[in-house]
Short mmCIF file of the C-alpha atoms (twelve columns), coordinates in Angstrom:
data_MODEL
# 
_entry.id   MODEL 
# 
loop_
_atom_site.group_PDB 
_atom_site.id 
_atom_site.type_symbol 
_atom_site.label_atom_id 
_atom_site.label_alt_id 
_atom_site.label_comp_id 
_atom_site.label_asym_id 
_atom_site.label_seq_id 
_atom_site.Cartn_x 
_atom_site.Cartn_y 
_atom_site.Cartn_z 
_atom_site.pdbx_PDB_model_num 
ATOM 1   C CA . MET A 1   101.913 195.291 -103.974 1 
ATOM 2   C CA . THR A 2   105.706 195.052 -103.946 1 
ATOM 3   C CA . ARG A 3   105.455 191.517 -105.379 1 
ATOM 4   C CA . MET A 4   103.201 192.741 -108.189 1 
ATOM 5   C CA . MET A 5   105.668 195.546 -109.031 1 
ATOM 6   C CA . HIS A 6   108.437 192.951 -109.130 1 
ATOM 7   C CA . PHE A 7   106.488 190.806 -111.598 1 
ATOM 8   C CA . ARG A 8   105.742 193.856 -113.755 1 
ATOM 9   C CA . HIS A 9   109.450 194.712 -113.814 1 
ATOM 10  C CA . GLU A 10  110.327 191.151 -114.827 1 
ATOM 11  C CA . TYR A 11  107.730 191.284 -117.591 1 
ATOM 12  C CA . LYS A 12  109.308 194.486 -118.946 1 
ATOM 13  C CA . VAL A 13  112.826 193.008 -118.797 1 
ATOM 14  C CA . LEU A 14  112.106 189.454 -119.971 1 
ATOM 15  C CA . GLY A 15  109.066 190.013 -122.157 1 
ATOM 16  C CA . PRO A 16  106.104 187.647 -122.537 1 
ATOM 17  C CA . ASP A 17  108.349 184.616 -121.871 1 
ATOM 18  C CA . TRP A 18  109.032 185.674 -118.280 1 
ATOM 19  C CA . PHE A 19  106.726 183.116 -116.644 1 
ATOM 20  C CA . ALA A 20  108.003 180.240 -118.796 1 
ATOM 21  C CA . LEU A 21  111.604 181.285 -118.094 1 
ATOM 22  C CA . ARG A 22  110.842 181.366 -114.373 1 
ATOM 23  C CA . MET A 23  109.364 177.872 -114.557 1 
ATOM 24  C CA . ALA A 24  112.359 176.545 -116.474 1 
ATOM 25  C CA . ALA A 25  114.811 178.122 -114.016 1 
ATOM 26  C CA . SER A 26  112.870 176.668 -111.082 1 
ATOM 27  C CA . TRP A 27  113.121 173.184 -112.558 1 
ATOM 28  C CA . ILE A 28  116.869 173.556 -113.088 1 
ATOM 29  C CA . CYS A 29  117.417 174.821 -109.547 1 
ATOM 30  C CA . ALA A 30  115.342 171.901 -108.243 1 
ATOM 31  C CA . GLY A 31  117.521 169.351 -110.041 1 
ATOM 32  C CA . GLY A 32  115.337 168.903 -113.124 1 
ATOM 33  C CA . ILE A 33  116.068 168.720 -116.847 1 
ATOM 34  C CA . VAL A 34  114.872 171.456 -119.207 1 
ATOM 35  C CA . ALA A 35  114.708 171.259 -122.995 1 
ATOM 36  C CA . HIS A 36  115.282 174.626 -124.660 1 
ATOM 37  C CA . ALA A 37  116.125 176.230 -127.991 1 
ATOM 38  C CA . THR A 38  119.752 177.126 -128.750 1 
ATOM 39  C CA . GLU A 39  121.674 177.983 -131.911 1 
ATOM 40  C CA . GLY A 40  120.346 175.831 -134.719 1 
ATOM 41  C CA . VAL A 41  119.103 172.978 -132.535 1 
ATOM 42  C CA . TRP A 42  117.379 172.168 -129.266 1 
ATOM 43  C CA . GLY A 43  119.412 171.480 -126.137 1 
ATOM 44  C CA . LEU A 44  119.007 169.932 -122.695 1 
ATOM 45  C CA . ALA A 45  119.924 171.999 -119.642 1 
ATOM 46  C CA . CYS A 46  120.521 171.200 -115.991 1 
ATOM 47  C CA . ASN A 47  122.356 172.464 -112.911 1 
ATOM 48  C CA . PRO A 48  126.089 171.716 -113.341 1 
ATOM 49  C CA . PHE A 49  126.602 171.588 -109.564 1 
ATOM 50  C CA . ASP A 50  123.932 168.928 -109.036 1 
ATOM 51  C CA . ALA A 51  125.627 165.561 -109.503 1 
ATOM 52  C CA . GLY A 52  122.288 163.744 -109.546 1 
ATOM 53  C CA . ALA A 53  120.865 165.990 -112.267 1 
ATOM 54  C CA . VAL A 54  123.964 165.617 -114.435 1 
ATOM 55  C CA . ASP A 55  124.005 161.846 -113.939 1 
ATOM 56  C CA . TYR A 56  120.316 161.641 -114.918 1 
ATOM 57  C CA . LEU A 57  120.895 163.838 -117.991 1 
ATOM 58  C CA . LEU A 58  123.756 161.651 -119.166 1 
ATOM 59  C CA . GLY A 59  121.621 158.592 -118.541 1 
ATOM 60  C CA . ILE A 60  118.704 159.683 -120.740 1 
ATOM 61  C CA . LYS A 61  121.170 160.666 -123.471 1 
ATOM 62  C CA . LYS A 62  123.126 157.398 -123.075 1 
ATOM 63  C CA . ARG A 63  126.287 159.470 -122.918 1 
ATOM 64  C CA . SER A 64  129.590 158.741 -121.176 1 
ATOM 65  C CA . HIS A 65  130.607 160.684 -118.064 1 
ATOM 66  C CA . LYS A 66  134.138 160.926 -119.460 1 
ATOM 67  C CA . GLN A 67  133.178 163.154 -122.378 1 
ATOM 68  C CA . GLY A 68  132.568 166.312 -120.403 1 
ATOM 69  C CA . LEU A 69  129.790 168.846 -120.923 1 
ATOM 70  C CA . ILE A 70  129.433 172.401 -122.203 1 
ATOM 71  C CA . LEU A 71  128.347 175.235 -119.937 1 
ATOM 72  C CA . ILE A 72  126.479 178.302 -121.154 1 
ATOM 73  C CA . GLY A 73  126.332 181.606 -119.286 1 
ATOM 74  C CA . ALA A 74  124.420 184.879 -119.343 1 
ATOM 75  C CA . ASN A 75  127.486 186.966 -120.232 1 
ATOM 76  C CA . ALA A 76  131.268 186.877 -120.418 1 
ATOM 77  C CA . GLU A 77  131.621 187.936 -116.771 1 
ATOM 78  C CA . THR A 78  130.123 184.569 -115.862 1 
ATOM 79  C CA . PHE A 79  133.432 182.993 -116.898 1 
ATOM 80  C CA . LYS A 80  135.703 185.766 -115.579 1 
ATOM 81  C CA . ARG A 81  137.730 183.396 -113.401 1 
ATOM 82  C CA . GLN A 82  138.557 181.134 -116.354 1 
ATOM 83  C CA . LEU A 83  139.357 184.063 -118.672 1 
ATOM 84  C CA . GLU A 84  141.719 185.722 -116.188 1 
ATOM 85  C CA . SER A 85  144.270 182.937 -116.644 1 
ATOM 86  C CA . LEU A 86  144.734 183.935 -120.311 1 
ATOM 87  C CA . ASP A 87  146.655 186.784 -121.937 1 
ATOM 88  C CA . VAL A 88  144.734 190.041 -122.186 1 
ATOM 89  C CA . ASP A 89  144.638 189.926 -125.998 1 
ATOM 90  C CA . VAL A 90  143.212 186.420 -125.963 1 
ATOM 91  C CA . GLN A 91  140.628 187.423 -123.363 1 
ATOM 92  C CA . SER A 92  139.524 190.308 -125.579 1 
ATOM 93  C CA . HIS A 93  139.237 188.006 -128.595 1 
ATOM 94  C CA . ILE A 94  137.082 185.548 -126.699 1 
ATOM 95  C CA . ARG A 95  134.832 188.250 -125.261 1 
ATOM 96  C CA . ALA A 96  134.367 189.721 -128.739 1 
ATOM 97  C CA . SER A 97  133.090 186.357 -130.018 1 
ATOM 98  C CA . TRP A 98  130.208 186.371 -127.505 1 
ATOM 99  C CA . PRO A 99  127.241 186.213 -127.575 1 
ATOM 100 C CA . GLY A 100 127.484 183.771 -130.431 1 
ATOM 101 C CA . ALA A 101 128.111 180.197 -131.534 1 
ATOM 102 C CA . SER A 102 131.707 180.018 -130.303 1 
ATOM 103 C CA . THR A 103 132.433 177.547 -127.539 1 
ATOM 104 C CA . TRP A 104 135.808 178.053 -125.867 1 
ATOM 105 C CA . ILE A 105 137.729 175.435 -123.915 1 
ATOM 106 C CA . LEU A 106 139.373 177.309 -121.046 1 
ATOM 107 C CA . PRO A 107 141.677 176.284 -118.168 1 
ATOM 108 C CA . ASP A 108 139.638 175.332 -115.121 1 
ATOM 109 C CA . LYS A 109 139.733 173.265 -111.953 1 
ATOM 110 C CA . THR A 110 136.782 174.892 -110.193 1 
ATOM 111 C CA . TYR A 111 133.837 173.201 -111.882 1 
ATOM 112 C CA . PRO A 112 132.995 169.641 -110.794 1 
ATOM 113 C CA . ASN A 113 134.881 166.764 -112.347 1 
ATOM 114 C CA . TRP A 114 131.640 165.419 -113.854 1 
ATOM 115 C CA . ILE A 115 131.446 168.615 -115.951 1 
ATOM 116 C CA . ARG A 116 135.123 168.699 -116.961 1 
ATOM 117 C CA . GLY A 117 135.260 164.991 -117.784 1 
ATOM 118 C CA . GLY A 118 138.444 164.604 -115.763 1 
ATOM 119 C CA . ARG A 119 140.291 167.358 -117.643 1 
ATOM 120 C CA . ASP A 120 141.839 170.584 -116.330 1 
ATOM 121 C CA . SER A 121 139.646 172.609 -118.667 1 
ATOM 122 C CA . VAL A 122 135.995 173.409 -119.268 1 
ATOM 123 C CA . ALA A 123 134.009 174.186 -122.436 1 
ATOM 124 C CA . VAL A 124 132.011 177.408 -122.137 1 
ATOM 125 C CA . ARG A 125 129.845 179.654 -124.304 1 
ATOM 126 C CA . VAL A 126 127.702 182.760 -124.063 1 
ATOM 127 C CA . PRO A 127 124.970 181.699 -126.498 1 
ATOM 128 C CA . GLY A 128 123.652 183.797 -129.348 1 
ATOM 129 C CA . ASN A 129 120.147 182.766 -128.336 1 
ATOM 130 C CA . LYS A 130 118.780 185.556 -126.112 1 
ATOM 131 C CA . GLN A 131 116.297 183.288 -124.349 1 
ATOM 132 C CA . ALA A 132 119.109 180.893 -123.373 1 
ATOM 133 C CA . ARG A 133 121.072 183.808 -121.889 1 
ATOM 134 C CA . GLN A 134 117.993 184.948 -119.974 1 
ATOM 135 C CA . LEU A 135 117.552 181.445 -118.571 1 
ATOM 136 C CA . CYS A 136 121.130 181.470 -117.251 1 
ATOM 137 C CA . SER A 137 120.604 184.917 -115.775 1 
ATOM 138 C CA . ILE A 138 117.524 183.817 -113.815 1 
ATOM 139 C CA . VAL A 139 119.222 180.627 -112.587 1 
ATOM 140 C CA . GLY A 140 122.083 182.807 -111.345 1 
ATOM 141 C CA . HIS A 141 124.988 180.745 -112.679 1 
ATOM 142 C CA . PRO A 142 125.987 178.808 -115.822 1 
ATOM 143 C CA . VAL A 143 123.936 175.785 -116.820 1 
ATOM 144 C CA . VAL A 144 124.795 172.615 -118.693 1 
ATOM 145 C CA . SER A 145 123.664 172.744 -122.314 1 
ATOM 146 C CA . THR A 146 124.032 169.629 -124.407 1 
ATOM 147 C CA . SER A 147 122.261 168.753 -127.628 1 
ATOM 148 C CA . ALA A 148 118.797 167.223 -127.316 1 
ATOM 149 C CA . ASN A 149 119.471 163.803 -128.781 1 
ATOM 150 C CA . ILE A 150 120.327 160.258 -127.820 1 
ATOM 151 C CA . SER A 151 124.104 159.942 -128.138 1 
ATOM 152 C CA . GLY A 152 125.086 159.181 -131.705 1 
ATOM 153 C CA . ARG A 153 121.796 160.340 -133.220 1 
ATOM 154 C CA . PRO A 154 121.001 163.689 -134.903 1 
ATOM 155 C CA . PRO A 155 120.029 166.506 -132.517 1 
ATOM 156 C CA . ALA A 156 116.430 167.717 -132.298 1 
ATOM 157 C CA . LEU A 157 115.768 170.729 -134.505 1 
ATOM 158 C CA . THR A 158 112.317 171.463 -133.067 1 
ATOM 159 C CA . GLN A 159 110.453 171.102 -129.794 1 
ATOM 160 C CA . MET A 160 108.364 168.329 -131.351 1 
ATOM 161 C CA . GLN A 161 111.502 166.353 -132.198 1 
ATOM 162 C CA . ALA A 162 112.836 166.886 -128.671 1 
ATOM 163 C CA . ARG A 163 109.548 165.640 -127.197 1 
ATOM 164 C CA . SER A 164 109.594 162.647 -129.519 1 
ATOM 165 C CA . ALA A 165 113.093 161.722 -128.354 1 
ATOM 166 C CA . PHE A 166 112.691 162.286 -124.612 1 
ATOM 167 C CA . GLY A 167 108.975 162.603 -123.770 1 
ATOM 168 C CA . GLY A 168 108.371 162.624 -120.014 1 
ATOM 169 C CA . THR A 169 112.014 161.999 -119.120 1 
ATOM 170 C CA . VAL A 170 112.498 165.768 -119.502 1 
ATOM 171 C CA . ASP A 171 110.831 167.837 -116.773 1 
ATOM 172 C CA . TYR A 172 110.051 171.012 -118.716 1 
ATOM 173 C CA . TYR A 173 110.031 172.130 -122.354 1 
ATOM 174 C CA . LEU A 174 110.755 175.849 -122.680 1 
ATOM 175 C CA . CYS A 175 109.037 177.137 -125.803 1 
ATOM 176 C CA . GLY A 176 111.267 179.418 -127.815 1 
ATOM 177 C CA . PRO A 177 112.827 180.093 -131.214 1 
ATOM 178 C CA . VAL A 178 115.927 178.358 -132.503 1 
ATOM 179 C CA . VAL A 179 118.426 181.031 -133.531 1 
ATOM 180 C CA . MET A 180 120.273 180.741 -136.842 1 
ATOM 181 C CA . LEU A 181 123.554 182.655 -136.591 1 
ATOM 182 C CA . GLU A 182 125.016 183.996 -139.828 1 
ATOM 183 C CA . ASN A 183 128.308 185.516 -138.735 1 
ATOM 184 C CA . GLU A 184 130.031 182.625 -137.036 1 
ATOM 185 C CA . GLY A 185 133.011 182.858 -139.392 1 
ATOM 186 C CA . ALA A 186 134.035 186.221 -137.938 1 
ATOM 187 C CA . LEU A 187 136.733 184.586 -135.825 1 
ATOM 188 C CA . SER A 188 140.244 184.567 -137.244 1 
ATOM 189 C CA . GLN A 189 140.851 180.929 -138.053 1 
ATOM 190 C CA . LYS A 190 144.520 180.175 -137.568 1 
ATOM 191 C CA . GLY A 191 145.539 176.534 -137.692 1 
ATOM 192 C CA . VAL A 192 142.168 174.925 -138.314 1 
ATOM 193 C CA . LEU A 193 142.055 171.350 -137.071 1 
ATOM 194 C CA . SER A 194 140.699 168.500 -139.101 1 
ATOM 195 C CA . ASP A 195 138.077 166.145 -137.667 1 
ATOM 196 C CA . LYS A 196 140.757 163.520 -137.104 1 
ATOM 197 C CA . GLN A 197 142.613 165.875 -134.751 1 
ATOM 198 C CA . ILE A 198 139.607 166.441 -132.515 1 
ATOM 199 C CA . PRO A 199 139.702 164.054 -129.532 1 
ATOM 200 C CA . GLY A 200 136.706 161.730 -129.410 1 
ATOM 201 C CA . GLU A 201 135.557 162.645 -132.910 1 
ATOM 202 C CA . SER A 202 133.584 159.839 -134.517 1 
ATOM 203 C CA . ASN A 203 131.266 159.923 -137.515 1 
ATOM 204 C CA . GLY A 204 130.991 163.680 -137.374 1 
ATOM 205 C CA . HIS A 205 130.150 163.816 -133.661 1 
ATOM 206 C CA . ASN A 206 132.372 165.606 -131.182 1 
ATOM 207 C CA . ASP A 207 133.280 164.581 -127.638 1 
ATOM 208 C CA . LEU A 208 131.761 167.651 -126.007 1 
ATOM 209 C CA . GLY A 209 128.100 167.180 -126.838 1 
ATOM 210 C CA . MET A 210 127.819 170.689 -128.187 1 
ATOM 211 C CA . PRO A 211 124.561 171.764 -129.837 1 
ATOM 212 C CA . GLY A 212 125.156 172.646 -133.463 1 
ATOM 213 C CA . GLN A 213 125.055 171.661 -137.103 1 
ATOM 214 C CA . ARG A 214 128.021 171.337 -139.437 1 
ATOM 215 C CA . SER A 215 126.981 174.322 -141.546 1 
ATOM 216 C CA . LYS A 216 127.825 177.970 -141.875 1 
ATOM 217 C CA . ALA A 217 124.274 179.043 -141.136 1 
ATOM 218 C CA . HIS A 218 124.010 177.488 -137.705 1 
ATOM 219 C CA . GLY A 219 127.163 175.678 -136.685 1 
ATOM 220 C CA . ASN A 220 129.196 176.004 -133.494 1 
ATOM 221 C CA . ILE A 221 132.920 176.401 -133.214 1 
ATOM 222 C CA . VAL A 222 135.048 174.870 -130.509 1 
ATOM 223 C CA . CYS A 223 137.991 177.158 -129.866 1 
ATOM 224 C CA . SER A 224 141.141 176.541 -127.880 1 
ATOM 225 C CA . PRO A 225 143.548 179.444 -127.251 1 
ATOM 226 C CA . LEU A 226 146.716 177.476 -127.907 1 
ATOM 227 C CA . SER A 227 148.382 175.316 -130.494 1 
ATOM 228 C CA . GLY A 228 147.677 171.621 -130.191 1 
ATOM 229 C CA . LYS A 229 144.804 169.370 -129.246 1 
ATOM 230 C CA . VAL A 230 141.443 170.831 -128.380 1 
ATOM 231 C CA . SER A 231 141.148 168.923 -125.115 1 
ATOM 232 C CA . THR A 232 144.287 170.306 -123.460 1 
ATOM 233 C CA . ILE A 233 144.813 173.920 -122.401 1 
ATOM 234 C CA . THR A 234 148.070 174.947 -120.794 1 
ATOM 235 C CA . ASP A 235 148.833 178.332 -122.260 1 
ATOM 236 C CA . ALA A 236 147.635 180.977 -124.711 1 
ATOM 237 C CA . LEU A 237 150.157 181.103 -127.521 1 
ATOM 238 C CA . SER A 238 147.952 181.124 -130.604 1 
ATOM 239 C CA . MET A 239 144.415 180.644 -131.814 1 
ATOM 240 C CA . THR A 240 143.344 177.156 -132.781 1 
ATOM 241 C CA . ILE A 241 139.779 176.883 -133.958 1 
ATOM 242 C CA . ALA A 242 138.019 173.668 -134.844 1 
ATOM 243 C CA . ARG A 243 134.602 173.397 -136.404 1 
ATOM 244 C CA . VAL A 244 132.831 170.353 -135.027 1 
ATOM 245 C CA . GLY A 245 129.697 168.446 -135.855 1 
ATOM 246 C CA . SER A 246 126.500 167.747 -133.972 1 
ATOM 247 C CA . GLY A 247 126.927 166.971 -130.302 1 
ATOM 248 C CA . ASP A 248 126.530 163.467 -128.930 1 
# 
């Protein structure tokens, strides 16, 4: 009876997707790969603390370990430890940009090296896609979210495209809507970087593997709270925001 009441509560909180979300979370916790909808495109998710899962994900994408990966979380508190190293004003600015399409590169030495790509920073986002946030909440910690594509190719825009690209190499496909975010330009863009200034940028692809299109309707923004290169974070002096292309 208690178990039934628990399921009813989950149904009220999560809606009709609750069973599918539970299945997806179970696969992630078990070391599997889940394809899911994000902002504008489909992404691939896995447990960032499972070296085998991350290695397998990079393998099916044909992506280098050195590039690092983006983490998505259920809310800003998920990344409290990383935010606390920044000035209060900068923290407030970052929190105000979430949920949304803004990915922030924050100082960090706590996440595994295979997530940070050898850097002293980590790329994080609280996604504008509600289902993606719910998935993180059920898992209980941030998950890897990288675009659903073979490295160097366009990301999947639909579940069918994701299935065509990865088939049975992905353990579970979480049905859900791709969210098109309109208000991504709300951030104050001070010192916008050109593509040539973004480390690892090549043919419109960024070195973080972030889901997103180069368009106002459903793009992502990589933000670094300091002047200088996107890949290095040492202090929070000013806002540097770089719009990047589809993730590798």
